[in-house]
N, C-alpha and C positions, 0 to 999 in steps of 0.2 A: 565888072571886071572888081569892083570892089567885093561883091556877094564872093563871083566866084573863088578868090584869094581867102577870102572870109572862111568858105566852105572848106578849101581845100587845108586850111589850118586846124579849123575844128577837128578836120579829120587826119591829120596827123597830130596834134593832140591827143587824141582820143588813141589812136595806136600808140604812143608812146607811152601813157597812163596802162595802160591795160599788157605791156610788156611786150606786145607785137610791132616791135621797130622794125621801118621797110627801109630799107638800101636807097640807093638814088636808082636803078633799075627794077626798083620795084620787089628785091629779092630781104625775103627776113635774113637783119643783121646776126652773124653768128652767136648762141645765148654766151655768156659766161660760166667755162666748164666748173666743173662740179672738183673739188681735190680728189685726187685717188686715196682712199682709206690704204693705209698700212696694214699690210698682212700680217697678219698673227703678233700683232704689238702687246708687248711687256710690261708696262709702264708701271714700272715698282716704284717711283720718286711720286704718286697720286698716295700710298702708304709707308708711313715710316715704319709697321710693325712686318710689309711684308718681306719675304725672304730672298733671295739669290736661287737657294736650291729648291726652291720653287719654281721658279718660271724659268730652270734648267730642266725640272721633271716635264712642264708642259711641253718646253721645247723640244723635248727628246720622246714624248708621245705623240709628234707628226708624224706626216708619211714623208716619205723619199721625195725630195725634190718641193718640199714646200719651204718657205721664207718665211722667218721669223725677224724680230727688231725685238731685244731689252733694253731699258734702261734702269737704271740703278744709282743709288746715290753711293757716297764714298764710304759712308756705315754701312751700307747693306754690304759692299765689298767686302768691308775687314770682315765683318762679324764673320762672311762665311767662308774667307780664310782663316781668322784662326778657328773656326770652329772643323776646318777640312784638317788643318796642320795636328789639330788635336785630336781626329781622326783618325789620321796616319802613323798615331803611335808617341806624339809630339808633348802630351797633355802632363806630366810632369816637367819638360825645358820650357812651354809655351804656356805664358799663367794667363796672359790677356792680351790686346792688342789691339790696333786700329789701323786702317789704310784712306791712306789723304791723294787724292787724284785733281793734276793740273798740268800742262803744258804734255801733255801727252805722254803723263809716262804715273807708273802707282810707286807710290812710297809704304814700305809696308813699317809702322813702326810696332816693337815686340819688348811686355815682359817677359825676363826669362830668368832660370834660376840655373845655375852653371850644374856639371856633375859634382861638385864640391859643394852644394847647396848654397854659394852667393846669388845674390837679386844684383839681378842690373836689367838694361834695356839697350835691344841692338834694332838696327833700321835698315833695312834692304832696300835698294829701289832696282825698277824695271823700264824699258822704254821698249814696251811693245809694238810691233813692225809687221804690217803682214807682208809676204812676199809676192806674185804673181799669180801663183797657183791656190791662194785663200789662204795660206799654211801659215803660222801665227809664229814668229819670234820674240823670245822676251828680252832679249837686250839686256843682260843684269850691268849695273853700276855696281862699284866696290861699296862691296857691306863693312857695316863699322857695329862691332861687338861688345865693343871697351876690353879688352882683356879676357870675356870668361872663356872658361872651358866649356866648350859645348859642343854635346855629339857631332863629330863629322857627317852624318844622313842629314842634319838641317838644313843646313843649306841648299840642297838640291833639292828638299822637302817643299819648301819655301817655294822655288818654281813650281814644282809639281802643282802646288796649291795656287799660286795665280794663274797656272796654264787651266788647270780647271775650272777657274772663278770665268775665265773669258774662253773657255770654247766648251765645257760641262766635263770632260775626260782631261786625266792626268798626262797623254801625251796625242799626238797628229795620229798615231795607229790607233789609239782606243779613239777616237773622239768620232764622232756623227755629224759633225757641221762643217762648213767651209766658210772661211765668214769672207763678208763682202765690204767691209766696213768698220773698223774699231776707233772712236772720237774718246779721248778722256782729256774732258778737260771742266775746270769750275767746278769741281767735285762730284763730277757726271760719269758713270762709263756710260758710253751708247755702242751697243756692236749688231750688227743686222748680220745674216748669213741663209744658208741654205741647206737640209736637214741631207744628209748623205743619204 
């Protein structure tokens, strides 16, 4: 009886050591599942020199129906927004700036020169949300420009630049993606979607 129990114990110990754990009915226990890899993950946070423009180029090269995820720092998002504003013709007005990401918001801080040559600063904040169809709504907060005489098109162009940072295009009609998730926390932007 002791020999039989010892033999059973040794056999069970061998199975456990080999990873072939057997359940009560003699069937193998389910294996621990491997984590599912995120399809088309572009994590810019691993390289401070990586650019959001390049990430969007990679996403827009994917096939229709492909899923993607982009993760970027607030520094990368800010550089993209400032570069985009300057590409939109605001290089004489927007001299620099940065973005701050947190509490589901993006705040853009700008170094500006107004139409009379006065230097100053401006701040614009957005609280982006997704509707049930995956369309992005920026939900702007009140902008502060400290009395600078700025071009009328500046504020709409800031919105376009932020929209481009979040979707790869200036507006929903031009966008080739549908977002499924958007997170803006602790200096990190993380968004996922599907290529249309």
